[in-house]
VOGUBA-739139 format. One record per atom (N, C-alpha, C, O): x, y, z. Coordinates in steps of 0.001 Angstrom, whole numbers, plus 500000, padded with zeros to 6 digits. Example, Ala and Ser with C-alpha at 12.3 -4.5 7.8 and 13.67 -1.06 7.14 Angstrom:
<lummis>
513190494310507800512300495500507800513200496700507800514236496681508465512850497750507080513670498940507140512900500030507870513409501138508039
</lummis>
This chain:
<lummis>
063792380049750408063938381398749841062840381632748790062645380812747893062134382750748913061041383049748004061554383707746728062338384654746785061109383204745574061505383804744301060789385138744101059609385278744422061513386105743572060912387384743227060180387227741898060742386714740931058925387672741856058126387523740640058773388291739486059176389444739638058861387639738350059413388270737156058401389271736590057190389060736664058917390354736030058052391357735413057907391082733921058828390576733280056742391420733375056426391165731970056009392463731295055219393235731838056555392692730095056110393797729244055202393237728156055593392327727425053994393778728047053090393404726958053259394423725838053146395627726065053530393937724625053807394792723483052802394518722362052469393365722090052321395583721713051316395467720651051604396539719602051978397659719948051431396201718317051459397230717277050041397404716735049265396449716679049712398638716336048345398909715892048303399816714664049190400636714426047237399631713904046804400601712892045312400372712665044907399341712128044505401337713075043041401258712920042488399953713488041991399098712755042587399820714802042224398564715463041032398694716413040817397812717245040250399775716305039082399889717169038127398725716898037875398362715749037611398161717965036795396957717853037588395714718209037009394680718544038917395808718139039815394716718544040623395102719785040693394345720754041228396289719740042262396652720706041731396729722139042477396484723086040445397069722306039911397213723652040011395897724433040472395875725575039569394793723795039611393494724471041041392994724628041373392333725612041879393311723656043278392902723737043952393537724953044618392854725731043775394844725108044375395562726239043847395018727564044607394795728507042544394809727617041937394277728844042524392914729205042726392613730382042796392096728196043279390736728460044726390690728945045148389692729528045496391768728710046901391787729171047094392768730323048212393207730592046000393109731001046088394069732106046945393558733270047333394329734147047233392262733272048083391684734319049557392025734118050348391893735052049940392459732919051342392757732624051803393971733431050997394821733809053104394038733688053652395134734486053748396428733691053762397515734267053815396312732373053702397487731516053073397057730193053270395934729731052322397965729600051705397725728287052169398846727363051893400021727604052871398467726310053376399442725350052763399153723990052823398026723498052174400176723389051570400044722064052254401021721115052372402210721414052698400518719983053253401379718930052229401461717812051891400458717183051744402662717576050672402901716608051229403594715370051985404560715479050852403093714186051352403680712943050341404675712375049896404557711234049989405670713219049153406801712827047756406375712376047334406629711247047053405713713309045676405300713069044776406508712811045028407613713291043721406259712036042772407332711699041364407038712216040434407796711939041201405944712964039853405534713389039611405742714884038619405248715421040503406466715562040335406698716994041168405776717871041151405912719094041895404843717270042720403912718057043733404662718912043854404404720110044457405586718300045495406324719034044883407126720173045414407119721283043779407816719918043140408628720955042655407753722111042766408134723276042114406573721776041680405640722820042862405213723701042769405208724928043967404857723049045144404394723784045754405518724607046238405281725713045737406724724085046317407876724768045614408129726107046232408576727072044319407837726143043544408074727361043571406891728328043133407011729472044086405745727866044060404549728709045116404656729813046293404866729519044711404513731072045642404740732189046780403725732291047801404012732916046623402547731689047644401507731834048550401374730607049446400531730577048308402208729605049014402044728327049974403191728063049641404358728268051171402841727606052093403820727042052031403658725527052377402599725003051590404702724817051429404606723368052438405522722679052655406658723101053046405011721619054039405735720830053604405655719372053210404586718905053668406751718661053389406716717227054703406614716452055668407331716714054698405694715487055908405435714708055483405017713312054616404154713178056063405600712263055652405248710896055904403788710578056914403214710987054966403186709836055041401770709486055854401594708208055541402191707177056898400775708281057672400386707098057303398976706677056944398731705525057395398049707630056930396677707455056760396078708843057132396697709840056199394874708910055891394288710217057143394015711043057153394254712251058188393520710406059413393198711151060054394460711716060460394485712878060145395497710906060743396746711375059924397354712518060484397859713491058593397301712388057733397884713418057840397107714728057876397696715809057889395788714621057977394986715843059364395082716477059491395039717701060395395213715657061751395394716192061849396711716959062460396772718026061243397764716406061209399060717100060463398932718424060915399434719453059321398256718387058502398099719586059247397324720666059180397668721846059948396288720260060692395459721213061713396291721990061942396051723175062316397254721330063330398105721981062730398988723071063457399494723926061411399176723047060762400047724037060511399337725370060242399990726378060597398016725379060252397252726584061264397472727706062472397470727469060772397659728911061632397843730080062059396520730695063097396444731354061255395471730481061501394180731126062040393163730133061848393279728923062727392152730686063319391142729811062260390197729244062321389827728071061290389806730073060214388948729567059204389805728812058692390795729333058930389402727578058050390150726696056912389248726219057135388110725806055694389776726282054520389124725704054096389981724520053566391077724701054329389481723302054092390275722094052839389761721388052801388628720909051820390610721333050547390209720733050212391065719532050689392193719408049378390519718635048717391330717630047469391932718274046951391403719258046997393036717713045871393746718320044581392944718314043673393229719095044484391934717433043269391120717359043410389791718103042670388842717844044371389736719029044577388529719839044187388788721285044361389893721798043661387760721934043164387859723301043808386784724166043872385619723774044285387178725343044801386226726327043650385815727246043093386650727958043300384543727227042222384050728084042708384003729536043915384012729778041789383952730504042209383849731912043086382631732184044030382718732969042790381500731549043611380305731780044994380453731159045978379976731725045084381105730005046391381353729393047179382353730230048391382212730391046499383356730758047157384336731640047804383638732830048945383939733183047078382704733453047630381963734587048847381145734170049838381077734897048764380522732991049890379714732518051109380592732225052241380201732508050878381769731661051981382686731371052690383113732656053913383022732753051930383574733626052536384076734865053230382960735634054312383164736184052613381784735673053242380655736377054522380213735671055501379845736321054508380252734354055689379860733582056841380825733820057966380398734081056571382105733731057617383111733913058144383115735338059353383193735554057234383031736321057651383028737723058426381771738091059173381764739070058254380705737309058965379462737570060410379476737094061123378482737232060846380610736529062218380774736031062627379591735133063546378841735462061943379440734018062189378292733140063534378382732428064098379461732249064038377192732022065268377184731238065000377640729806065913378110729127063747377504729338063375377986728015063396379517727990063043380168728973063806380072726871063878381528726737062789382072725821062629383286725702062042381184725175060951381594724282059896380497724242060209379312724359058642380908724075057538379951724081056620380170722873056223381291722554056302379043722216055310379039721148053912379045721768053687378448722821052977379726721105051570379669721464050800379083720283050979379530719150049953378098720529048961377718719527047833378745719584047589379360720622047147378923718451046094379935718403044755379327718001044677378444717147043701379831718650042345379490718266041809380602717378041554381708717855041635380320716088041154381332715155039646381493715285038900380526715442039225382762715212037812383079715341037313383774714076037942384709713579036190383312713568035496383937712442034363384742713052033319384190713399034568386066713186033673386898713970033608386295715376034622386326716074032493385757715824032428385185717175032345383663717173032027383059718198032629383034716023032577381583715921033975381005715715034825381628715079034201379837716246035508379200716114035716378663714701034817378067714109036918378886714175037375378216712962038169377003713419039240377144714008037651375823713153038299374621713673039296374018712686040167373239713073039165374382711411040028373774710392040575374873709471041189375826709951040362374751708168040757375773707187042253376078707190042663377180706825043064375111707599044513375269707562045125375860708802046349375940708906044295376285709763044824376984710927044981376090712156045459376556713190044597374837712067044536374004713264045895373720713897045961373380715078046978373854713134048318373608713697049135374891713774050341374847714017048483376037713569049200377316713577049762377623714959049066377486715965051026378038715002051609378474716262052645379563715990053254379616714921052826380438716998053753381556716875054457381789718206053925381471719269055656382347718131056298382839719350055538384065719834055288384991719064055174384068721104054509385228721677055130385645723020055015386806723413055772384732723713056385385024725010057866384672724935058220383538724614058733385642725228060167385368725118060976386388725910060479387444726300062233386039726131063170386966726770063723387917725707064248387485724681063597389187725967064095390209725037065582390055724776066056390309723668066312389639725794067763389518725682068196388304724870069369388186724514067260387398724573067611386147723898066938385976722539067033384907721936066268387004722053065543386846720781065513388169720024065551389247720615065444388057718709065270389232717862064476388834716629064487387671716226063797389787716040063013389499714847063935389354713646064823390175713418063707388301712891064524387982711724064335389051710643063215389284710188065430389697710234065315390784709256065223390293707819065201391098706888065167388971707632065018388428706280063555388343705872063248388069704712062642388578706829061214388542706527060574389844706966060884390377708031059665390357706123059002391616706462057514391419706729056827392367707110057005390196706535055617389865706861055614388432707378056472387634707002054646388101708243054673386823708961056043386662709609056720385643709469056416387719710324057738387831710927058033386671711873057126386128712503059300386300711965059725385204712816060833385674713746061463386706713516061058384901714796062095385224715767063323384357715554063215383175715230064486384954715738065727384209715892065953384099717396066105385112718078065975382877717910066033382647719351067367382026719731067797381037719137068011382610720718069287382101721229069025381325722518069182381854723618068628380079722368068321379269723539067204378284723262066783378095722121066740377668724320065732376610724220064326377199724142064027378204724788063469376565723345062075376995723209061130375975723826061443374788723909059961376460724261058917375590724785057581375933724133057498376853723319056545375193724491055196375428723974054224375481725155054237374596726010053394376504725201052371376576726242051152375754725828050888375566724640050425375275726813049277374391726556048031375152726138047317374735725225047770376273726808046549377034726532046696377816725231047791378259724884045592377981724518045633378664723222045363380162723350044597380607724205046011380918722481045746382335722321044546382481721385044478381800720362043615383347721719042419383534720898042702384612719864043090385726720217042511384289718591042840385197717497041572385525716704041029384668716006041109386770716818039929387219716078040376387680714693040497388877714430040615386720713826041224387019712530040235387627711540040647388324710613038928387377711720037948387731710685036838388582711292035936388070711954036919389893711055035865390808711523034696390812710537033537390645710916035038391008709256034057390949708173034810390691706872036040390682706848034063390483705798034677390087704529035669391131704023036801390790703680035259392394703973036117393440703418037361393659704272038441393909703737037223393568705584038366393734706486039396392633706257040591392912706161038940391384706169039866390263705974040476390316704576041658390019704403039679390691703584040198390814702226041307391861702172042352391630701564041084392996702799042087394059702833043367393582703490044467393902703040043212392810704564044367392281705279045165391316704406046393391384704366044472390420703710045161389441702864045857390104701673046952389693701287045227391127701091045853391840699979047097392592700444048101392643699734047025393168701629048187393874702193049331392896702442050478393182702101049022391742703034050053390735703259050668390281701938051880390096701836049814390103700929050299389670699628051285390658699030052323390263698498050961391949699118051853392970698564053171393035699330054230393220698730053110392884700649054345392887701433055200391664701127056427391758701075054555390514700924055301389308700545055972389486699188057056388952698952055324390241698291055920390518696984057186391348697134058185391094696461057142392338698013058332393163698271059462392292698835060622392424698444059098391411699751060077390488700333060693389614699248061910389427699221059871389082698360060357388237697270061243389036696309062273388545695846060829390270696017061576391117695082062990391378695591063952391308694826063113391676696862064428392009697418065275390781697725066463390908698022064678389599697656065476388367697752065656387743696372066046386584696237065356388558695336065616388206693934064840386970693456065344386167692671063618386842693944062729385809693418061937386412692264061287387445692427061989385773691102061409386342689892059945385946689720059515384877690154059195386834689076057800386551688746057727385395687750058558385277686850056716384547687929056568383377687075055070383166686807054287382979687738054682383198685526053269383047685158052704381696685597051572381609686072053503380652685432053028379308685784052733379227687277051695378710687691053666379749688080053462379723689531052269380594689934051563380271690889052042381697689211050900382558689523049583381811689313048601382065690010049567380894688352048361380094688102048216378958689114047110378638689548049349378353689486049320377156690327049187377481691811048376376874692511049977378433692291050085378656693742048766379062694408048418378488695440048014380036693856046741380385694511045759379215694542045065379001695536045707378452693431044804377295693380045214376243694403044373375642695072046525376034694510047023375054695491046719375507696906046357374693697756046864376814697170046572377350698507045126377050698887044848376590699995044203377316697955042792377062698239042537375568698424041873375165699378043062374750697516042840373308697597043423372736698887042798371904699546044619373186699239045283372684700444044485373012701701044264372144702545044050374276701827043362374693703045041897374239703073041380373874704129041232374262701912039802373946701903039534372445701849038577371968702458040363371699701130040145370254700990041067369465701926040592368753702811042371369591701732043312368782702513043327369153703992043458368282704852043192370453704290043180370888705690041763371070706220041549371701707255040807370511705500039423370328705969038643371622706173037762371690707030038967372650705386038226373898705499036750373749705213035935374507705739036394372781704385034964372579704056034150372214705292032937372420705313034800371676706318034090371354707561033727372609708360032913372547709282034332373746708005033972375014708644032820375705707919032452376828708262032249375034706914031088375572706213031406376812705390032490376932704819030439377741705334030606378955704528031777379794705003032483380392704191031988379843706299033097380649706808034438380048706387035398380782706154034512378724706289035726378079705805036002378422704359037148378671703985034955378438703535035122378800702126035620380234701993036535380504701214035026381151702746035416382561702672036875382753703038037611383441702330037297382151704140038685382302704605039664381681703619040684382290703296039370380487703139040284379814702209040377380561700882041458380671700303039251381071700403039252381843699160040091383108699301040890383421698419039916383840700404040649385091700585042133384847700842042968385664700454042468383743701487043886383391701647044516383152700275045637383592700019043802382462699401044293382218698036044403383524697259045331383707696471043449384436697482043488385732696817044739386514697221045320387228696405045146386376698471046366387026698940047601386515698212048522387278697923047614385209697916048731384624697161048759385175695738049822385505695212047580385271695118047495385835693767047993387278693755048706387690692839047612388041694780048046389436694866049559389543694973050156390485694451050186388574695651051650388581695767052310388501694397053264389229694124051809387624693538052393387482692201052118388710691330052989389151690581050903389260691431050578390449690649051459391632691063051930392391690216051672391779692356052512392870692844053980392653692484054689393608692164054439391399692536055817391106692153056051391460690688057095392011690336055079391144689836055182391498688420055257393011688254056058393512687465054431393736688992054426395193688911055767395773689349056275396705688725056336395230690408057629395715690915058747395474689903059619396322689713058712394309689257059733394005688256059617394939687051060626395411686527058377395205686612058170396110685484058621397529685824059221398216684998058325397953687043058739399279687495060257399379687548060833400403687180060900398312688005062361398295688094063004398344686704064003399034686505062427397607685740062948397619684369062791399000683731063684399483683035061645399619683982061402400952683435062415401945683991062959402766683252062668401868685292063638402769685914065028402556685338065783403511685156065368401296685049066677400974684472066832401609683095067864402216682808065820401476682241065908402033680888065919403560680887066521404184680013065248404153681870065197405611681940066544406225682311066854407348681914067343405477683078068644406017683512069782405597682578070914406053682736069484404730681608070525404342680646070942405540679790070102406345679390072271405654679508072735406779678677072258406629677236072553407480676396
</lummis>
């Protein structure tokens, strides 16, 4: 008896992703549907997607990464979902592994992907990213995004997980200002997450944590072997940690001010 091929929905969220999204869409053209949720891009991303014959694009306001991805997940027609960031590329060998895995009707309901980080067009071999992995392929019916995190979102999986062999290509670094903006945004979102889980600002930790982040990624995780690009990435990652503490302090001060203003 011949197995019926399983259908896959490719899901992506975007905001101002021109220069990334074109290759991403091309790399998932094997999927049975491609759904992109755009948070009102201003650089032509939405218009590009609107004209793409294989893409269904929806505009939805961005609250945080978890909320946006949870909304996007609900749009999928198929149970098997391939969820990518706009700066990620599925290689031909990974595409073959994905389709063979899904068609094989595995007992696993979710799969981790290791990622190959790219600094512009060069590989980042170290800098703390060498063991990075994320859920990217899973059954919609068996997983949901954890609502306790609003950045670096994670999945709650009801069932067994596996790991694919081929790596997902991640173009994390377009240029210095782009990566800096990304790290500062992540830092501010992490501050909001910390604020609502009642983690308090601490001056000592603000001094220690960014320095430790840089030392860990640049020295212990061998970022110095990536040369100048390793230094840039490790420095900006540490800057994102510093921004988290600065934003957390600002949120606490704003909250205290609001409290005193409403006191009788």
